[in-house]
Residue frames relative to the residue before (quaternion, step in Angstrom):
aa qw qx qy qz dx dy dz
I 1.0000 0.0000 0.0000 0.0000 0.00 0.00 0.00
V 0.2246 -0.7583 0.5966 0.1361 3.63 -0.75 0.96
G 0.8282 0.1991 -0.1572 0.4998 3.62 -0.94 0.84
G 0.5404 0.6190 -0.4153 0.3903 3.62 1.15 0.44
H 0.2841 -0.6991 0.6123 0.2359 3.53 -1.33 -0.41
D 0.6905 -0.4567 0.3410 0.4454 3.51 -1.35 0.20
A 0.3877 -0.7062 0.5424 0.2382 3.57 -0.95 0.90
P 0.5245 -0.5935 0.4800 0.3772 3.61 -1.04 0.50
H 0.6048 -0.5322 0.4262 0.4115 3.66 -1.14 0.51
G 0.8672 0.1585 -0.1305 0.4536 3.48 -0.98 0.91
A 0.3614 0.7791 -0.4509 0.2431 3.54 1.39 0.14
W 0.8055 0.1683 -0.0494 0.5661 3.56 0.96 -0.96
P 0.0948 -0.8898 0.4403 0.0730 3.57 0.61 1.13
W 0.6296 0.5340 -0.3221 0.4633 3.57 1.29 -0.16
I 0.5574 0.6197 -0.4247 0.3535 3.65 1.12 -0.19
V 0.1634 -0.7920 0.5880 0.0171 3.51 -1.06 0.90
S 0.2676 -0.7242 0.6089 0.1821 3.55 -1.07 0.76
L 0.1356 -0.7804 0.6058 0.0746 3.60 -0.60 1.16
Q 0.0733 -0.8373 0.5382 -0.0622 3.50 -0.66 1.24
I 0.2940 -0.7432 0.5839 0.1425 3.53 -1.20 0.75
H 0.4642 -0.6619 0.5366 0.2417 3.48 -1.14 0.90
R 0.1214 -0.7900 0.6002 0.0313 3.56 -0.58 1.22
A 0.7670 -0.3789 0.2478 0.4547 3.55 -1.25 0.30
G 0.7372 0.2985 -0.2649 0.5452 3.56 -0.86 0.91
V 0.6682 -0.5039 0.3323 0.4349 3.59 -0.89 -0.71
Q 0.4395 0.7548 -0.3962 0.2832 3.48 1.31 0.20
F 0.1389 -0.7425 0.6418 0.1323 3.61 -0.95 0.69
V 0.1078 -0.7896 0.6004 0.0669 3.55 -0.95 0.84
H 0.5209 -0.6267 0.4961 0.2998 3.53 -1.19 0.78
V 0.1486 -0.7914 0.5916 0.0405 3.58 -0.82 1.03
C 0.8231 -0.0668 0.1244 0.5501 3.55 0.70 -1.17
G 0.4869 -0.5910 0.5391 0.3507 3.51 -1.33 0.18
G 0.0578 -0.7468 0.6575 0.0811 3.50 -1.42 0.17
V 0.2858 -0.7491 0.5757 0.1602 3.54 -1.35 0.25
L 0.3848 -0.7331 0.5241 0.1997 3.54 -0.81 1.14
V 0.0707 -0.8274 0.5565 0.0259 3.58 -0.69 1.08
N 0.7442 -0.0764 -0.0629 0.6606 3.63 1.33 -0.02
E 0.7781 -0.4273 0.1943 0.4173 3.53 -1.30 0.21
N 0.8196 0.1806 -0.1481 0.5232 3.65 1.12 -0.17
S 0.6617 0.4710 -0.3248 0.4846 3.61 1.19 0.50
V 0.1072 -0.7735 0.6246 -0.0014 3.48 -1.04 1.06
L 0.2359 -0.7502 0.6000 0.1469 3.53 -0.85 0.98
T 0.0635 0.7802 -0.6215 0.0318 3.56 -1.15 0.68
A 0.6429 -0.5009 0.3821 0.4355 3.57 -1.25 -0.17
G 0.5413 -0.6212 0.4424 0.3542 3.64 -1.03 0.75
H 0.6540 0.5456 -0.3439 0.3953 3.63 0.91 -0.76
C 0.5270 0.6257 -0.4166 0.3965 3.55 1.23 -0.43
V 0.7076 0.4938 -0.2764 0.4232 3.57 0.98 -0.81
T 0.4923 0.6468 -0.4578 0.3600 3.65 1.26 -0.07
V 0.5250 0.6077 -0.4244 0.4183 3.57 1.21 -0.27
T 0.7042 -0.2925 0.1610 0.6266 3.59 1.01 -0.88
N 0.2406 -0.7791 0.5571 0.1573 3.58 -1.02 0.78
D 0.4098 0.6846 -0.4797 0.3651 3.54 1.32 0.45
P 0.4003 -0.7445 0.4631 0.2665 3.61 -0.45 1.12
Y 0.6492 0.5652 -0.3207 0.3952 3.55 1.07 -0.72
S 0.5993 0.5515 -0.3580 0.4567 3.61 1.28 -0.22
W 0.7211 0.4689 -0.2324 0.4541 3.56 1.17 -0.48
R 0.0101 0.7428 -0.6603 -0.1105 3.53 -1.37 0.16
A 0.3052 -0.7148 0.5951 0.2042 3.57 -1.31 0.39
V 0.1263 -0.7614 0.6330 0.0603 3.51 -1.07 0.90
L 0.0872 -0.8085 0.5818 -0.0180 3.53 -0.65 1.24
G 0.8055 0.2986 -0.2105 0.4666 3.56 -1.30 0.40
V 0.5306 0.6342 -0.3990 0.3964 3.53 1.16 0.57
H 0.2760 -0.7553 0.5802 0.1295 3.53 -1.14 0.80
N 0.7835 0.1134 -0.0554 0.6084 3.57 0.86 -0.97
L 0.4055 -0.7575 0.4574 0.2292 3.57 -0.56 1.21
R 0.6387 0.5203 -0.3481 0.4474 3.62 1.19 -0.28
K 0.7861 0.0727 -0.1162 0.6026 3.62 1.18 -0.25
H 0.3559 -0.8148 0.4265 0.1661 3.46 -0.19 1.39
G 0.2880 -0.7703 0.5246 0.2203 3.61 0.90 -0.81
K 0.6265 -0.5981 0.3472 0.3594 3.56 -1.12 0.49
Q 0.6242 0.5550 -0.3547 0.4201 3.58 1.14 -0.32
A 0.5609 0.6273 -0.3735 0.3904 3.53 1.31 -0.25
A 0.1338 -0.7683 0.6196 0.0892 3.55 -1.26 0.58
R 0.1763 -0.7760 0.5982 0.0943 3.58 -0.92 0.89
R 0.0184 -0.8015 0.5976 -0.0105 3.55 -0.93 0.84
N 0.3792 -0.6622 0.5879 0.2686 3.54 -1.19 0.60
I 0.4942 -0.6776 0.4829 0.2517 3.54 -1.31 0.40
R 0.3088 -0.7577 0.5400 0.1976 3.60 -0.81 0.93
S 0.7980 -0.0985 0.0838 0.5886 3.57 0.93 -0.85
I 0.2061 -0.7374 0.6289 0.1351 3.54 -1.37 0.37
T 0.0424 -0.7909 0.6104 0.0018 3.58 -0.81 1.03
V 0.1630 -0.7724 0.6098 0.0697 3.52 -0.60 1.21
H 0.5928 -0.5683 0.4239 0.3819 3.59 -1.06 0.67
P 0.4890 -0.6993 0.4229 0.3049 3.65 -0.69 1.01
E 0.7626 0.3371 -0.2451 0.4947 3.63 1.06 -0.36
F 0.2350 0.7667 -0.5413 0.2530 3.51 1.15 0.67
R 0.0595 -0.7933 0.6053 0.0279 3.55 -0.92 0.95
R 0.4076 -0.7575 0.4622 0.2155 3.58 -0.49 1.22
E 0.6583 0.5510 -0.3073 0.4107 3.55 1.09 -0.86
T 0.8019 0.2433 -0.1195 0.5324 3.60 1.00 -0.83
F 0.4108 -0.7229 0.4625 0.3079 3.60 1.27 -0.03
E 0.3175 0.7248 -0.5439 0.2795 3.61 1.07 0.61
N 0.8477 0.0606 -0.0901 0.5192 3.58 -1.15 0.79
D 0.1987 0.8153 -0.5097 0.1897 3.62 0.95 0.96
I 0.4536 0.6744 -0.4508 0.3691 3.50 0.53 1.28
A 0.0080 -0.7851 0.6187 -0.0274 3.62 -1.05 0.78
L 0.2238 -0.7506 0.6042 0.1465 3.56 -1.25 0.47
F 0.1949 -0.7464 0.6312 0.0807 3.53 -0.93 1.11
E 0.1850 -0.7502 0.6233 0.1199 3.56 -0.92 0.98
L 0.3829 -0.7366 0.5194 0.2026 3.54 -0.80 1.10
D 0.5538 -0.6397 0.4128 0.3371 3.60 -1.04 0.65
S 0.7834 -0.0093 -0.0539 0.6190 3.62 1.24 -0.30
A 0.6363 -0.5792 0.3620 0.3586 3.54 -1.15 0.62
V 0.3400 -0.7030 0.5679 0.2603 3.57 -1.11 0.43
R 0.4119 -0.6783 0.5473 0.2660 3.52 -1.19 0.55
Y 0.4178 -0.7293 0.4806 0.2502 3.57 -0.74 0.98
S 0.0298 0.7916 -0.6091 0.0386 3.55 -1.07 0.65
D 0.7103 -0.3843 0.2965 0.5097 3.62 -1.16 -0.28
Y 0.7490 0.4166 -0.2201 0.4658 3.52 1.16 -0.50
I 0.7417 0.2614 -0.1641 0.5956 3.59 1.31 -0.24
Q 0.2022 0.7525 -0.5889 0.2147 3.52 -0.57 1.43
P 0.4486 -0.6706 0.4927 0.3260 3.57 -1.04 0.56
I 0.4349 -0.6509 0.5469 0.2969 3.52 -1.27 0.39
C 0.4933 -0.6219 0.4951 0.3533 3.62 -1.17 0.44
L 0.3399 -0.6981 0.5824 0.2407 3.54 -1.16 0.63
P 0.5051 -0.6885 0.4148 0.3143 3.55 -0.88 0.89
P 0.5319 -0.5589 0.4996 0.3939 3.60 -1.18 0.43
A 0.6571 -0.5471 0.3331 0.3975 3.63 -1.08 0.56
A 0.7366 0.5037 -0.2529 0.3738 3.56 1.01 -0.78
P 0.8597 0.2927 -0.2282 0.3511 3.56 -0.21 -1.26
A 0.3144 -0.7109 0.5981 0.1951 3.56 -0.94 0.95
P 0.5773 -0.5836 0.4328 0.3725 3.56 -1.18 0.47
D 0.2179 -0.7622 0.5880 0.1606 3.59 -0.93 0.71
N 0.7499 -0.4429 0.2463 0.4252 3.55 -1.23 0.04
E 0.5753 0.5795 -0.3690 0.4439 3.58 1.31 -0.39
T 0.6279 0.5664 -0.3429 0.4090 3.53 1.14 -0.57
E 0.3151 -0.7402 0.5641 0.1860 3.61 -0.89 0.97
C 0.0636 -0.8211 0.5671 -0.0130 3.54 -0.72 1.07
F 0.1201 -0.8160 0.5655 0.0001 3.58 -0.98 0.88
I 0.2014 -0.7341 0.6352 0.1305 3.52 -1.27 0.61
S 0.0012 0.7984 -0.6022 -0.0035 3.54 -1.12 0.52
G 0.2549 0.7688 -0.5593 0.1765 3.61 -1.17 0.57
W 0.4820 -0.6347 0.5378 0.2750 3.48 -1.51 0.11
G 0.4062 0.7451 -0.4583 0.2640 3.63 1.18 0.25
D 0.7883 -0.3299 0.2543 0.4529 3.47 -1.46 -0.11
T 0.3459 -0.7475 0.5302 0.2013 3.60 -1.05 0.78
Q 0.7763 0.0464 -0.1372 0.6135 3.54 1.33 0.24
E 0.6646 -0.4988 0.3520 0.4309 3.57 -1.13 0.46
K 0.8282 0.0838 -0.0997 0.5451 3.56 -0.76 0.98
G 0.4716 0.6936 -0.4120 0.3562 3.55 1.31 0.53
K 0.6004 -0.5357 0.4351 0.4040 3.54 -1.15 -0.67
N 0.5881 -0.5331 0.4820 0.3710 3.47 -1.41 0.47
S 0.3484 -0.7107 0.5700 0.2206 3.55 -1.34 0.41
P 0.3735 -0.7366 0.4968 0.2668 3.65 -0.55 0.94
V 0.7100 0.3937 -0.2555 0.5250 3.60 1.23 -0.53
L 0.5587 -0.6288 0.4227 0.3374 3.58 -0.88 0.98
Q 0.1722 -0.7696 0.6104 0.0746 3.56 -0.92 1.02
E 0.1230 -0.7651 0.6303 0.0464 3.57 -1.28 0.60
A 0.0526 0.7793 -0.6241 0.0220 3.53 -1.25 0.51
Q 0.3817 -0.6819 0.5642 0.2664 3.58 -1.12 0.60
V 0.0640 -0.7843 0.6169 0.0108 3.53 -1.06 0.86
E 0.3669 -0.6805 0.5820 0.2523 3.55 -1.38 0.30
I 0.4672 -0.6036 0.5615 0.3195 3.49 -1.27 0.66
I 0.1473 -0.7879 0.5943 0.0656 3.61 -0.78 0.98
P 0.5091 -0.6819 0.4308 0.3002 3.59 -0.77 1.17
S 0.5847 -0.6112 0.4151 0.3350 3.53 -1.06 0.92
S 0.5923 0.5967 -0.3674 0.3977 3.58 1.10 -0.75
I 0.6737 0.4613 -0.2922 0.4979 3.57 1.07 -0.80
C 0.6433 0.5618 -0.2851 0.4352 3.52 0.97 -1.03
N 0.7665 0.4058 -0.1850 0.4621 3.55 0.99 -0.89
S 0.3890 0.7458 -0.4703 0.2672 3.57 1.32 0.04
S 0.6785 -0.5117 0.3452 0.3983 3.50 -1.36 0.44
A 0.6718 0.4798 -0.3150 0.4683 3.64 1.13 -0.48
A 0.7181 0.3943 -0.2388 0.5214 3.61 1.27 -0.17
Y 0.8731 -0.1135 0.0842 0.4666 3.58 -0.74 -1.05
R 0.3041 -0.8269 0.4352 0.1856 3.58 1.39 0.00
G 0.7910 -0.3791 0.1753 0.4471 3.53 0.71 1.15
L 0.4427 0.7132 -0.4390 0.3205 3.56 1.33 0.16
V 0.6666 0.5195 -0.2809 0.4547 3.59 1.21 -0.56
N 0.1121 -0.8219 0.5563 0.0500 3.59 -0.45 1.17
N 0.7359 -0.4521 0.2682 0.4268 3.60 -1.24 0.07
N 0.6371 0.5037 -0.3462 0.4696 3.60 1.19 -0.18
M 0.6759 0.4384 -0.2869 0.5183 3.54 1.30 0.18
I 0.1467 -0.7890 0.5912 0.0807 3.49 -1.25 0.45
C 0.3182 -0.7601 0.5348 0.1872 3.64 -0.87 0.87
A 0.1076 0.7942 -0.5962 0.0480 3.57 -1.05 0.72
G 0.3284 0.7099 -0.5703 0.2510 3.58 -1.03 0.76
S 0.5354 -0.5608 0.4534 0.4396 3.51 -0.94 -0.84
P 0.5681 -0.6406 0.3623 0.3682 3.62 -0.80 0.84
S 0.7214 0.4014 -0.2650 0.4983 3.61 1.01 -0.64
G 0.5536 -0.6107 0.3892 0.4111 3.61 1.22 0.08
G 0.5881 0.6261 -0.3990 0.3209 3.57 -1.29 -0.16
T 0.7601 0.2197 -0.1894 0.5815 3.59 1.18 -0.17
D 0.2555 0.7806 -0.4998 0.2750 3.58 -0.49 1.21
T 0.4802 -0.5815 0.5518 0.3562 3.47 -1.38 0.20
C 0.1322 -0.7915 0.5940 0.0560 3.58 -1.16 0.44
Q 0.7566 -0.3573 0.2385 0.4929 3.60 -1.28 -0.04
G 0.7404 0.3322 -0.2788 0.5136 3.59 -0.82 1.08
D 0.6455 0.4674 -0.3152 0.5153 3.58 1.24 -0.26
S 0.4516 0.6898 -0.4738 0.3095 3.66 1.14 -0.29
G 0.7670 0.3595 -0.2670 0.4596 3.51 -1.13 0.78
G 0.6058 0.5831 -0.3354 0.4248 3.54 1.34 -0.44
P 0.6248 -0.6118 0.3590 0.3262 3.54 -1.31 0.34
L 0.2003 -0.6286 0.7297 0.1797 3.42 -1.51 0.49
A 0.0409 -0.8476 0.5262 -0.0542 3.52 -0.07 1.32
C 0.0579 -0.8185 0.5712 0.0193 3.61 -0.64 1.02
H 0.3742 -0.7408 0.5272 0.1824 3.50 -1.03 1.07
H 0.1650 -0.7752 0.6032 0.0898 3.56 -0.90 0.96
P 0.4092 -0.7731 0.4280 0.2274 3.54 -0.35 1.30
H 0.6707 0.5214 -0.3326 0.4094 3.65 0.96 -0.80
T 0.7265 0.3343 -0.2686 0.5370 3.63 1.12 -0.49
N 0.2783 -0.7620 0.5115 0.2833 3.63 1.32 -0.46
K 0.5522 0.5667 -0.4172 0.4471 3.62 0.96 0.91
Y 0.4019 -0.6555 0.5738 0.2820 3.52 -1.33 0.36
Y 0.1540 -0.7753 0.6097 0.0596 3.46 -1.09 0.89
L 0.4529 -0.6622 0.5212 0.2910 3.54 -1.14 0.71
T 0.1580 -0.8203 0.5484 0.0370 3.60 -0.23 1.31
G 0.8108 -0.0435 0.0688 0.5796 3.53 1.05 -0.87
I 0.2971 -0.6862 0.6338 0.1979 3.49 -1.47 0.24
A 0.5098 -0.6517 0.4639 0.3166 3.63 -0.79 1.08
S 0.0738 -0.8271 0.5571 -0.0069 3.58 -0.73 1.09
F 0.7799 -0.2841 0.2151 0.5145 3.63 0.43 -1.08
G 0.0133 0.7746 -0.6322 -0.0116 3.54 -1.36 -0.03
I 0.4184 -0.6182 0.5662 0.3496 3.53 -1.33 0.09
G 0.8223 0.0147 -0.0441 0.5672 3.51 -0.52 1.19
C 0.3862 -0.6848 0.5477 0.2861 3.58 -1.23 -0.38
G 0.8665 0.0790 -0.0716 0.4876 3.52 -0.76 1.11
R 0.3969 0.7226 -0.4736 0.3099 3.53 1.24 0.44
R 0.5366 -0.6023 0.4780 0.3476 3.55 -1.07 0.69
R 0.8096 0.2276 -0.2187 0.4949 3.59 -1.03 0.88
F 0.7429 0.3316 -0.2153 0.5401 3.67 1.19 -0.25
P 0.0083 -0.8207 0.5713 -0.0086 3.55 0.30 1.21
G 0.6523 -0.5015 0.3786 0.4238 3.56 -1.25 0.19
I 0.2818 -0.7307 0.5999 0.1639 3.56 -1.24 0.68
Y 0.1128 -0.8129 0.5714 0.0035 3.53 -0.79 1.03
V 0.5237 -0.5729 0.5083 0.3731 3.60 -1.19 0.54
R 0.3484 -0.7362 0.5432 0.2037 3.63 -0.82 0.95
L 0.3159 -0.8421 0.3949 0.1874 3.47 0.15 1.37
S 0.5950 0.6015 -0.3772 0.3767 3.58 1.00 -0.72
Q 0.6145 0.5591 -0.3364 0.4435 3.63 1.22 -0.44
Y 0.7616 0.4271 -0.1863 0.4504 3.58 1.16 -0.49
R 0.2669 0.7938 -0.5074 0.2031 3.60 1.29 0.25
E 0.6909 0.4984 -0.2890 0.4368 3.60 0.76 -1.08
W 0.6496 0.5041 -0.3272 0.4656 3.59 0.92 -0.90
I 0.6531 0.5102 -0.3446 0.4409 3.63 0.84 -0.87
């Protein structure tokens, strides 16, 4: 996360670190994920291009600092990985995948699922939206071992798609979020993580988007692009 700060412990109890087993016994953080029920984690489809072998992956939940998990953390192996059948690596269309955990997690103050949005209402400017992750804290920077968070604005596709910005790359299944002047964004290692928006009338957070792609990190005119989750309820 660019332009963020350390999240309080337990602030985003649905965020998951998806990790790949590298040579030796080391697991390394690759992507974020979002817990949607006791054994399902949503993430970005492009995360799986590294490897789609479930046995290479693990999920770490309820964790704040990736270097010291603490007793509230849970680790799970992956039973199966399903990437959206129409995911396109070249255009990041339908950039969504579901990881099935090998056993259910027990909910706690540190591990909770996020609400999925109803199919209709899009977040408006009154809605407070947040991103979180362990990804790079600046473009071409380093991952953060401590979970970072930042508040972002939903940016209208008309602005995001202008000739000075993404030039029509953003379709109806995508949503732009960041800050108009740049400086707040998801970055490498944050992919698959949540764009979570708070709805005051229900006092709940809803999964509005999944971090997908962007040009650079935190650049002016190039906010982050997220999978527009309301379009994928049926698939999920």
